DSSP file (Angstrom, degrees, kcal/mol; ACC not computed):
  #  RESIDUE AA STRUCTURE BP1 BP2  ACC     N-H-->O    O-->H-N    N-H-->O    O-->H-N    TCO  KAPPA ALPHA  PHI   PSI    X-CA   Y-CA   Z-CA
    1    1 A M              0   0    0      0, 0.0     2,-0.3     0, 0.0    59,-0.2   0.000 360.0 360.0 360.0 133.3    2.9   19.4    4.0
    2    2 A E  E     -A   59   0A   0     57,-1.7    57,-3.1     2,-0.0     2,-0.3  -0.727 360.0-179.3 -90.0 146.9    2.8   19.3    0.3
    3    3 A F  E     -A   58   0A   0     -2,-0.3     2,-0.3    55,-0.3    55,-0.2  -0.990  17.6-155.2-146.7 156.3    3.0   15.9   -1.4
    4    4 A T  E     -A   57   0A   0     53,-2.3    53,-3.1    -2,-0.3     2,-0.5  -0.947  15.0-136.1-127.8 151.2    3.1   14.2   -4.8
    5    5 A I  E     +A   56   0A   0     -2,-0.3     2,-0.3    51,-0.2    51,-0.2  -0.915  34.4 158.2-106.5 131.7    2.1   10.8   -5.9
    6    6 A R  E     -A   55   0A   0     49,-2.2    49,-2.9    -2,-0.5     3,-0.1  -0.966  46.4 -81.3-146.9 163.1    4.4    8.9   -8.3
    7    7 A R  E     -A   54   0A   0     -2,-0.3    47,-0.3    47,-0.2     2,-0.1  -0.365  55.1-103.7 -63.2 143.1    5.1    5.4   -9.4
    8    8 A A        -     0   0    0     45,-2.8    45,-0.2    72,-0.2    -1,-0.1  -0.405  38.0-160.4 -66.8 145.5    7.5    3.6   -7.1
    9    9 A E    >   -     0   0    0     -2,-0.1     3,-2.4    -3,-0.1     4,-0.5  -0.849  33.3-100.5-124.3 160.8   11.1    3.2   -8.3
   10   10 A P  G >  S+     0   0    0      0, 0.0     3,-1.5     0, 0.0    35,-0.1   0.852 120.2  57.7 -52.0 -39.2   13.8    0.8   -7.2
   11   11 A E  G 3  S+     0   0    0      1,-0.3     4,-0.3     2,-0.1    -3,-0.0   0.616  97.2  64.9 -70.7  -9.2   15.5    3.4   -5.0
   12   12 A D  G <> S+     0   0    0     -3,-2.4     4,-2.6     1,-0.2     3,-0.4   0.646  75.3  92.0 -82.5 -15.6   12.2    3.7   -3.0
   13   13 A V  H <> S+     0   0    0     -3,-1.5     4,-2.9    -4,-0.5     5,-0.2   0.856  80.7  52.8 -54.9 -45.0   12.3    0.2   -1.7
   14   14 A P  H  > S+     0   0    0      0, 0.0     4,-1.7     0, 0.0    -1,-0.2   0.935 114.6  42.3 -57.9 -44.2   14.2    0.9    1.6
   15   15 A A  H  > S+     0   0    0     -3,-0.4     4,-1.8    -4,-0.3    -2,-0.2   0.871 113.5  53.4 -68.9 -35.9   11.7    3.6    2.5
   16   16 A M  H  X S+     0   0    0     -4,-2.6     4,-2.1     1,-0.2    -1,-0.2   0.923 107.8  50.1 -63.1 -43.7    8.8    1.5    1.4
   17   17 A L  H  X S+     0   0    0     -4,-2.9     4,-2.3     1,-0.2    -1,-0.2   0.858 106.3  56.1 -65.3 -34.4    9.9   -1.4    3.5
   18   18 A E  H  X S+     0   0    0     -4,-1.7     4,-2.1    -5,-0.2    -1,-0.2   0.903 107.9  48.4 -62.8 -39.7   10.2    0.9    6.5
   19   19 A L  H  X S+     0   0    0     -4,-1.8     4,-2.3     2,-0.2    -2,-0.2   0.868 108.2  54.2 -68.7 -34.9    6.5    1.9    6.0
   20   20 A V  H  X S+     0   0    0     -4,-2.1     4,-2.3     2,-0.2    -2,-0.2   0.915 109.4  48.6 -61.4 -42.1    5.6   -1.8    5.8
   21   21 A R  H  X S+     0   0    0     -4,-2.3     4,-2.0     2,-0.2    -2,-0.2   0.886 108.5  53.4 -64.8 -38.2    7.3   -2.3    9.1
   22   22 A E  H  X S+     0   0    0     -4,-2.1     4,-2.1     1,-0.2    -2,-0.2   0.910 109.2  49.5 -61.8 -41.5    5.4    0.7   10.5
   23   23 A L  H  X S+     0   0    0     -4,-2.3     4,-2.6     1,-0.2    -2,-0.2   0.908 107.2  54.6 -62.7 -42.4    2.1   -0.9    9.4
   24   24 A A  H  <>S+     0   0    0     -4,-2.3     5,-3.3     1,-0.2    -1,-0.2   0.883 108.0  49.2 -61.2 -38.5    3.1   -4.2   11.0
   25   25 A V  H ><5S+     0   0    0     -4,-2.0     3,-1.6     3,-0.2    -1,-0.2   0.937 111.3  49.5 -64.3 -45.9    3.6   -2.5   14.3
   26   26 A F  H 3<5S+     0   0    0     -4,-2.1    -2,-0.2     1,-0.3    -1,-0.2   0.881 110.5  50.4 -59.2 -39.1    0.2   -0.8   13.9
   27   27 A E  T 3<5S-     0   0    0     -4,-2.6    -1,-0.3    -5,-0.1    -2,-0.2   0.306 118.6-114.1 -85.3   9.9   -1.4   -4.2   13.2
   28   28 A K  T < 5S+     0   0    0     -3,-1.6    -3,-0.2    -5,-0.2    -2,-0.1   0.788  92.1 100.2  65.7  31.6    0.3   -5.6   16.3
   29   29 A E    > < +     0   0    0     -5,-3.3     3,-1.9    -6,-0.2     4,-0.4  -0.349  31.6 153.0-137.8  56.1    2.6   -8.0   14.3
   30   30 A P  G >  S+     0   0    0      0, 0.0     3,-0.6     0, 0.0    -5,-0.2   0.801  75.8  52.8 -61.0 -28.4    6.0   -6.3   14.2
   31   31 A E  G 3  S+     0   0    0      1,-0.2    -6,-0.0    -7,-0.1   -10,-0.0   0.546  89.5  81.2 -82.1  -6.4    7.9   -9.6   13.9
   32   32 A A  G <   +     0   0    0     -3,-1.9     2,-0.9    -8,-0.1    -1,-0.2   0.708  66.9  91.0 -76.1 -19.8    5.8  -10.7   11.0
   33   33 A V    <   +     0   0    0     -3,-0.6    -1,-0.0    -4,-0.4   -12,-0.0  -0.674  39.9 150.2 -81.4 109.1    7.8   -8.7    8.3
   34   34 A T        +     0   0    0     -2,-0.9    -1,-0.2     2,-0.1    -2,-0.1   0.493  31.2 113.1-115.1  -9.4   10.5  -11.1    7.1
   35   35 A V        -     0   0    0      1,-0.1     2,-0.2     4,-0.1     3,-0.0  -0.374  58.5-139.2 -65.9 143.2   10.9   -9.9    3.6
   36   36 A T     >  -     0   0    0      1,-0.1     4,-2.5    -2,-0.0     5,-0.2  -0.563  22.2-110.3 -97.3 165.5   14.3   -8.3    2.9
   37   37 A E  H  > S+     0   0    0      1,-0.2     4,-2.8     2,-0.2     5,-0.2   0.916 120.5  53.1 -58.3 -42.8   15.0   -5.2    0.8
   38   38 A A  H  > S+     0   0    0      1,-0.2     4,-2.4     2,-0.2    -1,-0.2   0.902 110.2  46.8 -61.8 -41.5   16.7   -7.4   -1.8
   39   39 A E  H  > S+     0   0    0      2,-0.2     4,-2.5     1,-0.2    -1,-0.2   0.920 114.1  46.8 -66.5 -43.6   13.6   -9.6   -2.1
   40   40 A M  H  X S+     0   0    0     -4,-2.5     4,-1.5     2,-0.2     5,-0.2   0.897 112.4  51.0 -65.3 -39.8   11.2   -6.7   -2.3
   41   41 A L  H  X S+     0   0    0     -4,-2.8     4,-2.7    -5,-0.2     5,-0.3   0.936 112.9  44.9 -62.1 -47.9   13.4   -5.1   -4.9
   42   42 A D  H  X S+     0   0    0     -4,-2.4     4,-2.0     1,-0.2     6,-0.2   0.899 111.8  52.6 -64.2 -40.9   13.5   -8.2   -7.0
   43   43 A A  H  < S+     0   0    0     -4,-2.5     7,-3.5     1,-0.2     8,-1.2   0.776 121.3  31.7 -68.0 -25.8    9.8   -8.8   -6.7
   44   44 A G  H  < S+     0   0    0     -4,-1.5    -2,-0.2     5,-0.2    -1,-0.2   0.717 137.8  16.0-102.0 -24.5    9.0   -5.3   -7.8
   45   45 A F  H  < S+     0   0    0     -4,-2.7    -3,-0.2    -5,-0.2    -2,-0.2   0.299  98.0 101.7-136.6   8.7   11.7   -4.5  -10.3
   46   46 A G  S  < S-     0   0    0     -4,-2.0    -4,-0.1    -5,-0.3    -3,-0.1   0.101  94.0 -69.4 -80.4-161.7   13.5   -7.7  -11.2
   47   47 A E  S    S+     0   0    0      1,-0.3    -4,-0.1     2,-0.0    -5,-0.0   0.859 131.5  27.4 -61.3 -37.9   13.1   -9.8  -14.4
   48   48 A K  S    S-     0   0    0     -6,-0.2    -1,-0.3     0, 0.0    -2,-0.1  -0.686  84.1-161.8-126.9  77.2    9.5  -10.9  -13.5
   49   49 A P        -     0   0    0      0, 0.0    -5,-0.2     0, 0.0    -6,-0.1  -0.325  11.6-174.8 -63.6 139.2    8.0   -8.2  -11.3
   50   50 A V        +     0   0    0     -7,-3.5    34,-0.4     1,-0.1     2,-0.3   0.522  65.3  39.0-110.6 -10.8    4.9   -9.4   -9.4
   51   51 A W        -     0   0    0     -8,-1.2     2,-0.3    32,-0.1    32,-0.2  -0.946  56.2-169.2-135.2 159.2    3.9   -6.1   -7.8
   52   52 A W  E     + B   0  82A   0     30,-2.3    30,-3.1    -2,-0.3     2,-0.3  -0.934  19.0 165.8-136.8 163.0    3.7   -2.4   -8.7
   53   53 A G  E     - B   0  81A   0     -2,-0.3   -45,-2.8    28,-0.2     2,-0.3  -0.966  27.4-121.4-165.1-179.9    3.1    0.6   -6.6
   54   54 A W  E     -AB   7  80A   0     26,-2.1    26,-2.0    -2,-0.3     2,-0.4  -0.923  16.2-150.0-131.7 155.1    3.1    4.2   -5.8
   55   55 A V  E     -AB   6  79A   0    -49,-2.9   -49,-2.2    -2,-0.3     2,-0.6  -0.959  11.6-138.9-124.5 148.3    4.7    6.4   -3.3
   56   56 A A  E     -AB   5  78A   0     22,-2.8    21,-3.0    -2,-0.4    22,-1.1  -0.941  22.0-159.7-102.2 120.3    3.5    9.7   -1.7
   57   57 A E  E     -AB   4  76A   0    -53,-3.1   -53,-2.3    -2,-0.6     2,-0.3  -0.899   8.0-157.7-106.4 123.7    6.5   11.9   -1.5
   58   58 A G  E     -AB   3  75A   0     17,-3.6    17,-2.2    -2,-0.6     2,-0.5  -0.745  12.6-159.6-106.2 149.3    6.1   14.8    1.0
   59   59 A L  E     -AB   2  74A   0    -57,-3.1   -57,-1.7    -2,-0.3    15,-0.1  -0.966  21.0-139.0-124.5 112.1    7.9   18.1    1.3
   60   60 A E  E     -     0   0A   0     13,-0.5    11,-2.2    -2,-0.5     2,-0.3  -0.456  24.2-173.1 -73.1 142.7    7.7   19.7    4.7
   61   61 A E  E     - B   0  70A   0      9,-0.2     2,-0.4    -2,-0.1     9,-0.2  -0.880  13.1-155.3-129.4 160.9    7.1   23.4    4.8
   62   62 A S  E     - B   0  69A   0      7,-1.9     7,-2.2    -2,-0.3     2,-0.5  -0.983  26.8-111.9-133.7 151.8    7.1   26.1    7.5
   63   63 A E  E     - B   0  68A   0     -2,-0.4     2,-0.5     5,-0.2     5,-0.2  -0.692  30.1-178.9 -82.2 127.1    5.3   29.4    7.5
   64   64 A V  E >   - B   0  67A   0      3,-3.5     3,-2.4    -2,-0.5     2,-0.3  -0.906  66.8 -55.0-126.3 100.9    7.6   32.4    7.3
   65   65 A G  T 3  S-     0   0    0     -2,-0.5     0, 0.0     1,-0.3     0, 0.0  -0.535 117.6 -28.0  64.0-126.1    5.5   35.5    7.4
   66   66 A S  T 3  S+     0   0    0     -2,-0.3     2,-0.3    -3,-0.1    -1,-0.3   0.324 127.7  83.4-101.0   6.3    3.0   35.0    4.6
   67   67 A R  E <  S-B   64   0A   0     -3,-2.4    -3,-3.5     2,-0.0     2,-0.4  -0.809  71.5-134.0-110.7 151.4    5.4   32.9    2.6
   68   68 A K  E     -B   63   0A   0     -2,-0.3     2,-0.4    -5,-0.2    -5,-0.2  -0.823  21.2-166.9 -99.2 141.7    6.1   29.2    2.8
   69   69 A S  E     -B   62   0A   0     -7,-2.2    -7,-1.9    -2,-0.4     2,-0.1  -0.962  24.9-106.3-127.9 149.5    9.7   27.9    2.8
   70   70 A E  E     -B   61   0A   0     -2,-0.4     2,-0.4    -9,-0.2    -9,-0.2  -0.423  28.9-164.5 -71.6 144.0   11.0   24.4    2.4
   71   71 A V  E     -     0   0A   0    -11,-2.2   -11,-0.4    -2,-0.1     2,-0.1  -0.999  55.4 -29.2-128.1 128.0   12.4   22.6    5.4
   72   72 A G  E    S-     0   0A   0     -2,-0.4     2,-0.2   -13,-0.1    -2,-0.0  -0.369  92.3 -58.3  71.0-145.2   14.5   19.5    5.0
   73   73 A H  E     -     0   0A   0     -2,-0.1   -13,-0.5    -3,-0.0     2,-0.2  -0.754  58.2 -74.6-132.0 175.1   14.1   17.3    2.0
   74   74 A R  E     -B   59   0A   0     -2,-0.2     2,-0.3   -15,-0.1   -15,-0.2  -0.507  50.8-177.7 -72.9 140.9   11.4   15.2    0.3
   75   75 A S  E     -B   58   0A   0    -17,-2.2   -17,-3.6    -2,-0.2     2,-0.6  -0.972  33.7-103.3-139.3 155.4   10.6   12.0    2.0
   76   76 A I  E     +B   57   0A   0     -2,-0.3   -19,-0.2   -19,-0.2     3,-0.1  -0.687  39.3 168.4 -81.6 121.1    8.2    9.1    1.3
   77   77 A V  E     +     0   0A   0    -21,-3.0    25,-2.9    -2,-0.6     2,-0.3   0.418  61.6  16.7-113.5  -3.4    5.2    9.4    3.6
   78   78 A G  E     -BC  56 101A   0    -22,-1.1   -22,-2.8    23,-0.2     2,-0.3  -0.982  57.2-166.6-165.3 156.3    2.9    6.8    2.0
   79   79 A I  E     -BC  55 100A   0     21,-2.5    21,-2.5    -2,-0.3     2,-0.4  -0.978   8.6-162.1-143.4 155.5    2.8    3.8   -0.3
   80   80 A A  E     -BC  54  99A   0    -26,-2.0   -26,-2.1    -2,-0.3     2,-0.5  -0.979  12.5-168.2-135.6 130.3    0.3    1.6   -2.2
   81   81 A V  E     +BC  53  98A   0     17,-2.6    16,-2.1    -2,-0.4    17,-1.3  -0.980  13.1 171.3-123.2 125.9    1.4   -1.8   -3.4
   82   82 A C  E     +BC  52  96A   0    -30,-3.1   -30,-2.3    -2,-0.5     2,-0.3  -0.838   9.2 177.4-129.5 163.5   -0.8   -3.8   -5.9
   83   83 A Y  E     - C   0  95A   0     12,-1.8    12,-2.4    -2,-0.3     2,-0.4  -0.963  33.2 -93.0-156.1 172.2   -0.6   -6.9   -8.0
   84   84 A E  E     - C   0  94A   0    -34,-0.4     2,-0.3    -2,-0.3    10,-0.2  -0.722  34.3-177.7 -94.1 139.1   -2.8   -8.9  -10.3
   85   85 A R  E     - C   0  93A   0      8,-3.0     8,-2.5    -2,-0.4     2,-0.5  -0.832  20.4-130.1-122.3 166.4   -4.9  -11.9   -9.3
   86   86 A Y  E     - C   0  92A   0     -2,-0.3     2,-0.5     6,-0.2     6,-0.2  -0.981  13.3-162.6-124.1 128.1   -7.0  -14.2  -11.4
   87   87 A S  E  >  - C   0  91A   0      4,-3.2     4,-2.9    -2,-0.5    -2,-0.0  -0.921  15.0-149.9-105.9 127.0  -10.6  -15.0  -10.6
   88   88 A T  T  4 S+     0   0    0     -2,-0.5    -1,-0.1     1,-0.2     4,-0.1   0.681 102.8  43.8 -68.1 -14.8  -12.1  -18.1  -12.3
   89   89 A W  T  4 S+     0   0    0      2,-0.2    -1,-0.2    -3,-0.0    -3,-0.0   0.786 131.2  17.0 -93.8 -33.7  -15.4  -16.3  -12.1
   90   90 A R  T  4 S-     0   0    0      1,-0.3     2,-0.3    39,-0.0    -2,-0.2   0.582  92.4-134.0-119.8 -14.8  -14.4  -12.8  -13.2
   91   91 A G  E  <  +C   87   0A   0     -4,-2.9    -4,-3.2    36,-0.1    -1,-0.3  -0.716  69.1  14.7  93.0-145.7  -11.0  -13.0  -14.9
   92   92 A R  E     +C   86   0A   0     -2,-0.3    36,-2.7    -6,-0.2    37,-0.3  -0.461  69.9 172.9 -72.1 132.8   -8.2  -10.6  -14.1
   93   93 A V  E     -C   85   0A   0     -8,-2.5    -8,-3.0    34,-0.2     2,-0.3  -0.950  27.8-119.6-135.8 156.5   -8.6   -8.5  -11.0
   94   94 A G  E     -Cd  84 130A   0     35,-2.8    37,-2.3    -2,-0.3     2,-0.4  -0.686  19.6-157.3 -94.3 151.2   -6.4   -6.2   -9.0
   95   95 A Y  E     -Cd  83 131A   0    -12,-2.4   -12,-1.8    -2,-0.3     2,-0.9  -0.992   9.1-148.6-130.9 126.0   -5.4   -6.7   -5.4
   96   96 A L  E     +Cd  82 132A   0     35,-2.8    37,-0.5    -2,-0.4   -14,-0.2  -0.822  17.9 179.7 -91.4 104.4   -4.3   -3.9   -3.1
   97   97 A E  E     -     0   0A   0    -16,-2.1     2,-0.4    -2,-0.9    -1,-0.2   0.945  64.1  -1.6 -72.7 -49.7   -1.8   -5.6   -0.8
   98   98 A D  E     -C   81   0A   0    -17,-1.3   -17,-2.6    34,-0.0     2,-0.4  -1.000  47.0-176.6-145.5 140.9   -0.9   -2.5    1.3
   99   99 A I  E     +C   80   0A   0     -2,-0.4     2,-0.4   -19,-0.2   -19,-0.2  -0.968  23.4 175.6-130.7 122.2   -1.8    1.1    1.6
  100  100 A V  E     -C   79   0A   0    -21,-2.5   -21,-2.5    -2,-0.4     2,-0.4  -0.991  15.4-177.9-133.1 130.0    0.2    2.8    4.3
  101  101 A V  E     -C   78   0A   0     -2,-0.4   -23,-0.2   -23,-0.2     5,-0.1  -0.996  36.6-113.4-125.4 126.0    0.4    6.5    5.3
  102  102 A T    >   -     0   0    0    -25,-2.9     3,-2.0    -2,-0.4     4,-0.4  -0.254  29.8-113.7 -60.4 146.2    2.8    7.4    8.0
  103  103 A D  G >  S+     0   0    0      1,-0.3     3,-1.3     2,-0.2    -1,-0.1   0.807 108.4  63.1 -53.1 -39.7    1.0    8.6   11.1
  104  104 A R  G 3  S+     0   0    0      1,-0.3    -1,-0.3     3,-0.0    -2,-0.1   0.637 110.6  37.4 -69.1 -12.7    2.1   12.2   11.0
  105  105 A V  G X  S+     0   0    0     -3,-2.0     3,-1.1   -28,-0.2     5,-0.4   0.289  82.6 128.2-120.6  10.6    0.4   13.0    7.7
  106  106 A R  T <   +     0   0    0     -3,-1.3    -3,-0.0    -4,-0.4    -4,-0.0  -0.342  67.6  34.5 -63.9 148.8   -2.8   11.0    8.0
  107  107 A G  T 3  S+     0   0    0      1,-0.0    -1,-0.2    -2,-0.0    -4,-0.0   0.541  90.4  99.1  85.1   7.5   -6.0   13.0    7.3
  108  108 A Q  S <  S-     0   0    0     -3,-1.1    -2,-0.1     0, 0.0    -1,-0.0   0.251 102.7 -97.5-110.1  11.3   -4.3   15.1    4.6
  109  109 A G  S  > S+     0   0    0     -4,-0.0     4,-1.9     3,-0.0     5,-0.2   0.471  89.6 120.6  91.5   1.2   -5.6   13.2    1.6
  110  110 A V  H  > S+     0   0    0     -5,-0.4     4,-2.3     1,-0.2     5,-0.2   0.945  75.1  48.1 -65.1 -48.4   -2.5   11.1    1.0
  111  111 A G  H  > S+     0   0    0      1,-0.2     4,-2.8     2,-0.2     5,-0.2   0.896 110.4  51.6 -60.2 -42.0   -4.3    7.8    1.4
  112  112 A E  H  > S+     0   0    0      1,-0.2     4,-2.6     2,-0.2    -1,-0.2   0.911 110.5  47.9 -63.3 -42.1   -7.1    8.7   -0.9
  113  113 A K  H  X S+     0   0    0     -4,-1.9     4,-1.7     2,-0.2    -1,-0.2   0.894 112.9  48.3 -67.5 -38.1   -4.7    9.8   -3.7
  114  114 A L  H  X S+     0   0    0     -4,-2.3     4,-1.8     2,-0.2    -2,-0.2   0.932 112.7  48.9 -64.1 -45.0   -2.7    6.6   -3.3
  115  115 A F  H  X S+     0   0    0     -4,-2.8     4,-2.5     1,-0.2    -2,-0.2   0.921 110.7  50.0 -60.3 -45.2   -5.9    4.5   -3.4
  116  116 A K  H  X S+     0   0    0     -4,-2.6     4,-2.6     1,-0.2    -1,-0.2   0.817 105.9  56.6 -66.9 -29.7   -7.1    6.4   -6.5
  117  117 A A  H  X S+     0   0    0     -4,-1.7     4,-1.9     2,-0.2    -1,-0.2   0.914 109.9  45.6 -64.6 -41.7   -3.8    5.8   -8.2
  118  118 A C  H  X S+     0   0    0     -4,-1.8     4,-2.3     2,-0.2    -2,-0.2   0.921 112.7  50.7 -65.4 -44.6   -4.2    2.0   -7.7
  119  119 A V  H  X S+     0   0    0     -4,-2.5     4,-2.4     1,-0.2    -2,-0.2   0.920 109.7  50.5 -58.7 -45.9   -7.9    2.3   -8.9
  120  120 A A  H  X S+     0   0    0     -4,-2.6     4,-2.5     1,-0.2    -1,-0.2   0.891 110.1  49.7 -62.5 -40.1   -6.8    4.1  -12.1
  121  121 A E  H  X S+     0   0    0     -4,-1.9     4,-2.1     2,-0.2    -1,-0.2   0.903 110.3  50.2 -66.5 -40.4   -4.1    1.5  -12.9
  122  122 A C  H  <>S+     0   0    0     -4,-2.3     5,-2.4     2,-0.2     4,-0.4   0.904 112.1  47.8 -63.8 -40.5   -6.6   -1.3  -12.4
  123  123 A A  H ><5S+     0   0    0     -4,-2.4     3,-1.2     1,-0.2    -2,-0.2   0.917 110.2  52.4 -64.6 -42.8   -9.1    0.5  -14.7
  124  124 A R  H 3<5S+     0   0    0     -4,-2.5    -2,-0.2     1,-0.3    -1,-0.2   0.874 109.3  49.7 -60.9 -37.4   -6.3    1.0  -17.3
  125  125 A R  T 3<5S-     0   0    0     -4,-2.1    -1,-0.3    -5,-0.1    -2,-0.2   0.525 114.6-118.6 -80.3  -5.6   -5.5   -2.7  -17.2
  126  126 A G  T < 5 +     0   0    0     -3,-1.2    -3,-0.2    -4,-0.4   -34,-0.1   0.748  49.7 171.7  77.1  24.1   -9.1   -3.6  -17.7
  127  127 A Y      < -     0   0    0     -5,-2.4   -34,-0.2    -6,-0.2    -1,-0.2  -0.346  38.7-131.7 -67.8 147.4   -9.5   -5.5  -14.4
  128  128 A H  S    S-     0   0    0    -36,-2.7     2,-0.3     1,-0.2   -35,-0.2   0.896  78.8 -27.5 -65.4 -41.3  -12.9   -6.6  -13.4
  129  129 A H        -     0   0    0    -37,-0.3   -35,-2.8    -7,-0.0     2,-0.4  -0.962  57.1-113.4-161.7 176.0  -12.5   -5.2   -9.9
  130  130 A L  E     -d   94   0A   0     -2,-0.3     2,-0.3   -37,-0.2   -35,-0.2  -0.980  31.2-173.9-121.0 132.7  -10.1   -4.4   -7.1
  131  131 A T  E     +d   95   0A   0    -37,-2.3   -35,-2.8    -2,-0.4     2,-0.3  -0.856  10.1 158.9-124.0 162.9  -10.0   -6.2   -3.8
  132  132 A W  E     -d   96   0A   0     -2,-0.3     2,-0.3   -37,-0.2   -35,-0.1  -0.950  30.9-115.8-164.3 173.8   -8.2   -5.8   -0.5
  133  133 A Q        -     0   0    0    -37,-0.5     2,-0.4    -2,-0.3    19,-0.0  -0.905  20.3-172.9-119.9 151.4   -8.4   -6.8    3.1
  134  134 A V        -     0   0    0     -2,-0.3     2,-0.1     8,-0.0    -2,-0.0  -0.989  32.8-109.1-141.9 136.2   -8.8   -4.6    6.2
  135  135 A L    >   -     0   0    0     -2,-0.4     3,-1.8     1,-0.1     7,-0.2  -0.387  26.5-126.5 -64.1 139.2   -8.7   -5.8    9.8
  136  136 A D  T 3  S+     0   0    0      1,-0.3    -1,-0.1    -2,-0.1     6,-0.0   0.698 108.9  51.7 -64.6 -18.6  -12.1   -5.7   11.4
  137  137 A W  T 3  S+     0   0    0      1,-0.1     2,-1.9     2,-0.0    -1,-0.3   0.498  81.3  97.2 -93.7  -4.0  -10.8   -3.5   14.3
  138  138 A N    <>  +     0   0    0     -3,-1.8     4,-2.3     1,-0.2     3,-0.2  -0.542  46.9 168.8 -86.0  76.7   -9.2   -0.9   12.0
  139  139 A E  H  > S+     0   0    0     -2,-1.9     4,-2.5     1,-0.2    -1,-0.2   0.826  70.4  56.8 -62.2 -34.9  -12.1    1.5   12.2
  140  140 A G  H  > S+     0   0    0     -3,-0.2     4,-2.1     2,-0.2    -1,-0.2   0.928 110.2  44.2 -63.2 -44.5  -10.3    4.4   10.6
  141  141 A A  H  > S+     0   0    0     -3,-0.2     4,-2.6     2,-0.2     5,-0.2   0.891 111.9  53.4 -67.2 -39.2   -9.5    2.3    7.5
  142  142 A I  H  X S+     0   0    0     -4,-2.3     4,-2.4     1,-0.2     5,-0.2   0.930 110.6  46.6 -61.9 -45.1  -13.1    0.9    7.3
  143  143 A R  H  X S+     0   0    0     -4,-2.5     4,-2.6     2,-0.2    -1,-0.2   0.914 111.0  54.0 -60.6 -42.7  -14.4    4.5    7.4
  144  144 A F  H  X S+     0   0    0     -4,-2.1     4,-1.2     1,-0.2    -2,-0.2   0.945 111.7  42.7 -56.7 -52.4  -11.9    5.5    4.7
  145  145 A Y  H  <>S+     0   0    0     -4,-2.6     5,-2.4     1,-0.2     3,-0.2   0.890 114.2  50.7 -66.4 -39.7  -13.0    2.7    2.3
  146  146 A K  H ><5S+     0   0    0     -4,-2.4     3,-1.9     1,-0.2    -1,-0.2   0.898 105.7  56.6 -63.9 -39.3  -16.7    3.3    3.0
  147  147 A R  H 3<5S+     0   0    0     -4,-2.6    -1,-0.2     1,-0.3    -2,-0.2   0.835 105.5  52.1 -60.8 -31.4  -16.3    7.0    2.3
  148  148 A L  T 3<5S-     0   0    0     -4,-1.2    -1,-0.3    -3,-0.2    -2,-0.2   0.373 124.9-103.8 -87.2   4.7  -14.9    6.1   -1.1
  149  149 A G  T < 5 +     0   0    0     -3,-1.9    -3,-0.2     1,-0.2    -2,-0.1   0.618  66.0 156.2  89.2  13.6  -17.9    3.9   -1.9
  150  150 A A      < -     0   0    0     -5,-2.4     2,-0.4    -6,-0.1    -1,-0.2  -0.407  41.5-127.5 -75.9 148.5  -16.3    0.5   -1.3
  151  151 A E        -     0   0    0     -2,-0.1     2,-0.5     2,-0.0    -1,-0.1  -0.805  19.4-155.5 -87.4 133.9  -18.2   -2.7   -0.4
  152  152 A L        -     0   0    0     -2,-0.4     2,-0.7   -19,-0.0   -19,-0.1  -0.967   6.4-156.0-114.4 121.7  -16.9   -4.4    2.6
  153  153 A D        +     0   0    0     -2,-0.5     3,-0.2     1,-0.1    -2,-0.0  -0.855  18.9 176.8-104.4 113.1  -17.7   -8.1    2.7
  154  154 A G        +     0   0    0     -2,-0.7    -1,-0.1     1,-0.2   -18,-0.0   0.310  66.3  83.0 -93.3   8.7  -17.7   -9.8    6.1
  155  155 A E  S    S+     0   0    0      2,-0.0     2,-0.2     0, 0.0    -1,-0.2   0.856  71.8  78.1 -83.3 -36.8  -18.8  -13.2    4.7
  156  156 A W        -     0   0    0     -3,-0.2     2,-0.5     1,-0.0    -3,-0.0  -0.505  64.5-149.4 -82.1 142.2  -15.5  -14.7    3.5
  157  157 A V        -     0   0    0     -2,-0.2     2,-0.2     0, 0.0    -2,-0.0  -0.930  19.3-128.9-107.3 132.0  -13.0  -16.3    5.9
  158  158 A N        -     0   0    0     -2,-0.5     2,-0.3     2,-0.0     0, 0.0  -0.581  20.6-160.1 -82.9 141.3   -9.3  -16.0    5.0
  159  159 A G        +     0   0    0     -2,-0.2     2,-0.3     2,-0.0    -1,-0.0  -0.860  11.0 177.2-117.0 156.1   -7.2  -19.1    5.0
  160  160 A R        -     0   0    0     -2,-0.3     2,-0.4     2,-0.0    -2,-0.0  -0.972  18.4-162.3-158.1 140.5   -3.4  -19.4    5.1
  161  161 A L        -     0   0    0     -2,-0.3     2,-0.1     4,-0.0    -2,-0.0  -0.999  23.3-139.9-120.5 129.2   -0.6  -22.0    5.3
  162  162 A H     >  -     0   0    0     -2,-0.4     4,-2.4     1,-0.1     3,-0.4  -0.346  33.6 -93.8 -81.1 168.6    2.8  -20.9    6.4
  163  163 A F  H  > S+     0   0    0      1,-0.3     4,-2.4     2,-0.2     5,-0.2   0.880 125.4  50.9 -51.2 -47.4    6.0  -22.2    4.8
  164  164 A E  H  > S+     0   0    0      1,-0.2     4,-2.1     2,-0.2    -1,-0.3   0.895 110.8  49.3 -61.1 -39.6    6.5  -25.0    7.3
  165  165 A Q  H  > S+     0   0    0     -3,-0.4     4,-1.8     2,-0.2    -1,-0.2   0.879 108.0  53.9 -67.3 -37.7    2.9  -26.2    6.7
  166  166 A L  H  X S+     0   0    0     -4,-2.4     4,-0.6     1,-0.2    -2,-0.2   0.926 109.7  48.4 -59.5 -44.1    3.5  -26.1    3.0
  167  167 A Q  H >< S+     0   0    0     -4,-2.4     3,-0.8     1,-0.2    -2,-0.2   0.895 110.0  51.6 -64.3 -40.2    6.5  -28.3    3.4
  168  168 A Q  H 3< S+     0   0    0     -4,-2.1    -1,-0.2     1,-0.2    -2,-0.2   0.820 108.7  51.2 -67.2 -30.8    4.6  -30.8    5.6
  169  169 A L  H 3<        0   0    0     -4,-1.8    -1,-0.2     1,-0.2    -2,-0.2   0.526 360.0 360.0 -86.9  -5.2    1.7  -31.1    3.1
  170  170 A T    <<        0   0    0     -3,-0.8    -1,-0.2    -4,-0.6    -2,-0.1   0.475 360.0 360.0 -88.0 360.0    4.0  -31.9    0.1
């Protein structure tokens, strides 16, 4: 499969959300995705966008003799979604919220190109660093990040309050 990496556009949101749902199934939390297409669209392309991203668009091919011919149409086979965070120690930093490559094209370099697109944007914006999370049991992702030279920090513990808890504490 041939693929290209490009900036995400508003019309990509439905396919992007499908890949987010695919990731949630992989991470054993299929019911955890509650964001709607409208919310994701507004958050990425509304008046005050909070995320930016890239899509990997694939074109399936088949071998016909010694020539390749197109089959079907282009489809989104991967995404990377990033946003800005602020560190009181370091200043502006990038955060990679999700990088998702659909199962059928893993191992073909799609994830690396998406990751490098995010890295390049963070460098262009002058961010001190890029951070992300990876589940400790996701050995494939851990190998991927280590292969690219990333530091993986097992020291920090993540905290979270859900909406109901936020309401109770106010």
